[in-house]
C-alpha positions, 0 to 999 in steps of 0.5 A: 401840653395844652393846659401848660400853653394856656396857663403860659398865655394867661400869665403873660397876659397878667404880666402885661396887665401888671405893667399897665398898673405901674404906669397908671392908677387905673386898671384897664381891660386889655381885651375882651373875649367874644363869649356867649353868656347870660347875666343877672345882677345881684349882691353876690355873683355866681359864675357858671360854665355850660356846654351850650354848643357842641363845636367850636370853629376857629378861624384860619391864621394868616399871621398878617392880621388879628384873627377873628374870634372863634365862634360856636356851632350846633346848639344843644337844647339840653345843656341850655336847659342846665344853664336855665336850671342854674338861673331858676335855682338862683331865682328860687333862692332869692325868693326864699326868706329862710335862705340868704335873707337880705342877700340877692344872688346874681349869675354870670353864665358862659358857653364853653362850646366843648373846647378847652380854649373857650372854657378857659377864656370863660373862666378867666373872664368870670374870675377877672370881670369884664368891666372896662376899667378898675380903679380900686387898687386896694382890692376891697369889695367882693370879687367879680364872682364868688364861685363858679358852677362848672365846668361839666368836662374833666379836662377844662375843670383840671385846667381851670382848677389848676389856675383858680385853685391858686386863689382858692376860688370855689369851683363846683362841677356838676358833671366832671367825673375824673378821679384825678380831681379828688386830689386835694393837694392839686385842686384844693377848692374843687367840689362836685355834685357828681360821683367821681369816675372811681365809683363809676368804674366800680359800678360798671364792673359790678354790671360786668360781674353780674352778667359774667362778662369777663371778656370785654372791649374798651373804647375811650376818648382822647381827653382827661375824662376818657384816659383817667376812666380807662386807667381806673377801669383796667385796674379795677377789672383786673382785681376780679379776674376780668380781661380787656380784649382790646383797648382803643382810643377815639381820635381827637380829630375824628380821623375817618381812617382811625374810625374805620380801623377801630370798627375793624377791631371791634368786628374781629374781636370775640368780645360781645360787650364794649365799654365806652368812656367818652363824651357824646361829641367824641363818640358820634363819629364812631357811631356814625360808622357803626350805622354805615357798616351795619354792625350789630351783635354788640352789647354797648355799656355807656358811661354817664357822659353819653348814657343820657345823650339824646343825640343817639335816641333817633330812629337812625341809631335804634337798630344798633344801640337799643339794649344799651346799658348805661350808668347815669347820675341820679335823676331828680325832680325840680318843682316849678322848673318847667314853668320857669323854662316856658317863661323865658324871653329873649333880651336885647342886652349883649350880656344875654346874647345866649338867650337870642341864640337859643330863641333863633335855634328854637324857632328857626328864625333870626333877629337880624333882617335878611338871610342868616345861616344857623347851624349850616341852614339858611333862615329867612324868618324874622324872630319877633321875640313873642313866639310861644315856647309852650308849643315846642317839644324839645329836650329844653322843655323835657324835664322827665329825666333831670340828671345833669340839670339836677346836679346843677340845682344841687351845686347852686344850693350847696353854694347858697347854703355855704354863703348862708352859713358864712353870713350867719357867723357871729363875731368872736365865734368864727372859724378863722384867725382869732375866732373871726368871721369873714368880712362881707364887704371884703369877702374872700373866695377861700373863706367860702371854701371853708363853709362849702366843705361843711355843707350838709342839707337835703333837697326838696326831692329828698336827696342828701347833699354833702361833700367828703374830704376830697370834695366828692358827692354821695356816690350813687348812680342809676342803671339805664337801659335803652329800649325801642319806643313806638315811634322807632326812637330810643327811650331810656328806662331806669332798671337799677341803682348802684350806690356806695356808703361808708356803712353799707359799702357797695349796694347793687340792685338790678331788675333783669326782667325790665331789661331789653336785650338787642339779641335774637334770644332776648337774653344777655349775651355771652362775652367770655374768652373761654367758657367757665371751667366746671367743678372738677376742673381747673383753669390753665392759662394759655401762654401769651394770652390774658388770664381770661383765656384758659383751658379747663384741665381735669383734676388729677386723681385724689384732687377736687375743685368744687367751685366754678373757674377754680384756679387749682385743685385741692388735695383730698384728706388722707382717708378721702378720695375724689369722686368720678366728677372730681368735685367732691371728696368721698371716703376711700373704699376700704379694701380687704379680702372679704368673704363676699368677693369671688376671690375670698369665696374661692379661697374659703372654699379651697380651705374648707375642701382641704379641711374636708379632705384631711378629715376624710383621710383621717376617717379612712385611716381610722377605719383601716388603722389595723392595716399594714400600710397605716400601721407602717412608719408610726400611724400616730405620726400620720394622724398628727400630720393630718391634724396639723394639715387640717390646722393649716387649712383652717388657719386660712380663715383667719386671713379672710375678713376685716382685720381685727386685733385678735385675728391679726395676732392669731393668723401668723401664730396659728399659721407658724405653729401649724406648719412647724407641727406639720414639718416636724412630723414629716421630719420625724417620719423621715428620720424614722424611715432612715432608722428602720432601714439602718436597723435592718442591717447588722451595724445599725441594730441599736438605731431604733432605740433612739427613735421610739414612740416617746422619742418621736413625740418629744422631738415633735413637741420640742420642735413645735415648742421652739416656734411657740416661743418665737410667736410668744416673744413676737406677740409680746414685743411687737404684736401685729395690729390692724392698719389702714394703709394709704401707700399701696393704692392711693385711691383706696385704704388697704385694711391689713395686719401690720406685722409689727416686727419684721424680725419676728416674722422673718424668724417665724418663716425662717424656722419653718424653712429650716425644718423644711430644708432639713426634711427635704435633705433627709428624705432626698438621702433616703429616696433610694432605700430598698423597699416596695413602699418607700415613703421617703420618695413621697416625702421628698416630692412633698417637700420639693413642692413645699419649698418651691411654693414658699420660695416663689411666695417671697417675690410674689408677696412683696410685689402684690398690692393690698389684699392680693398680698394676703391672697398670695400668702393664703395661696401659698398656705393652701398650695403647700398644704395640698402638696403635702396632703396629696404627695404623702397621703394620696398613694396610701389612700389609693392602695387602701381604697383601690388596691387592698391586695397590696395592703399586706405586710408581704407586699409592703416588705416586698417578700411576695415578689421574692416568693413568686 
């Protein structure tokens, strides 16, 4: 709104001037602004705008009389040094025979007093000239100024470029950094020798990233510089996952209540790092309040606009601002500048009144007789003009850290080189229409813009100067650190550099050992909303808070994160599992029933014991093979049953150990065939028992001819052969194979034998179950047959145990995970085998070993009892 207002006022002023031209053949100046300036005549005049005063005081408006012109207060020695640097550069160019020979440069410099209105007045005065009248209505000859160096602030640069850009007047700013000024459509004739805020913001974010400061506060001034820089900062910081704890704008009117509120926000925040985009004048009231409230424990990050300001280097600010990190334009050296500054003397020319103001402020005197007030202080001393500058020690004479002044120096030389190239143009080889060159007599500012865009030279300090397509200079900044000095003031030290090029990209170098930290630990502070999540965890953003505020949740089993602040956990591959810390995938434990573990050892021991007991019974039966109890009911079947039981016990060993193809193929086949051999032997023994008792009756005398020794062997062979056929078909069509199973236990690989065919395995078990059921039924039917030693009773009991074990096996096997399923199957084999061995052979061994008197034919037949 302010820019629009000023443009409207001056367009109205121009319309009044146009009306006067129609009435007269001579243009007359309608009014003159009261401006502080410096002037030197020349063939070509360069304009300049500088912030020589900090404040502008506007008169009260009564609307009855013409108001007094505004006046400026609080002289800035450093800015006046920058103005003198422009004068020095022009003087140096005029003395250089190789640059602009036969052309004398002049200058016309004005003070903008850090106010948009004053800056705009000065710019219009430079563009239109200050002559009382102008009669050359053909507009021939050079303009009042061919180009302007300045303005140092972004807001005045935007306003001035918006108007003077319409006439393509070259403007080369030495300190305006707003990224908006890179828009060539809006500001076609704007150039600058300082990087834009876009790069400054990227440089400051690099500092934050380097120290891990993800939770920062943001304060910015209420002008185009602060607003655009803050917008760029907020966009850039989000790219890297950093967050702004608070964002406050400095009041334009320095309202004390707003300043106190901002201080309260800073103190209440957990952010220990505060980034400030502001000029010194806007920030000063806030820093005064920092001192009043004794607020420490904050790490300040200064933008280039106040990073080198001497206002904050006094002992008053030292306890609070020492340790500040800042971004500043590249420091340079200018040979001969110091001597030039000391040769300055005041002038009586009203166009050089800035020199008189400087002299009065430097020596605390006045050129006017009587008392005079300078910056609020009464001065009685009269200036002679012969005071010695060599005896002074102020920022004006300090050339140890030329930054803004060095940019002024480069801006003047950029214009000089552009003018030199323009004057060196040869007719017929020019860049304009019909290969023409610029007319020196009638030089147009837009013609200088063409050459300025192509400027390419190196300063005496060795810095390369050129402009990109947007008019921006080489992107390079120094990283500064404010450190306390012996006199309790603040000294600035360069601790790093950050630059950016097309070929190199962003280059950031920092000497951490040279940095002073304003904390008790003398280490960089921690400024995070949440501590970093270590590997093995992931970030979970807290609801309603920025992404920097999060909780660290451990990764789930089977997932890992091997980086700090991981957003999500990564699933491990199928054959890998997360370690205890959840930061690495390790091979899964391969689980199988091995001989080394207690369970495997126990089952192996039970298997060997069963085998041993079978062998022991066989030995007992072999030693007593002629006794009636062994010979009764076909001793051959008893030995065959013992052999099959022995095989049942030994097949358990195929189930233990790492599965291999041959063990997977044999374990169920041997198990199935062994148990069929066992059950078929029991079945035949039961049938023989029934046949014997039937043969003892008159109606069943022919029953035994069908159950002779040959028939018994053939029956067992045929029944076993059927199981062999089932196993052969199963192994040939869908053979069991070793298989690594990830489904049972996700954290382990269960190394098992895949049965291959469910139908084959079911037929194998079903056939065993069928034989067992038939044997149980027959034995149950023969349990009450009259005999002193009826073996059918023991067979019934053994088959009852066998069926109970295998009926319980099915649900237990299905519900058991991993190696425990194998253990259940082994247990079923051992339990049923021991059941058969004990139930059938224990009574016989008991009689043979402990009651041999009962091992007689009569005792077995029950006749001994009848005789008695």
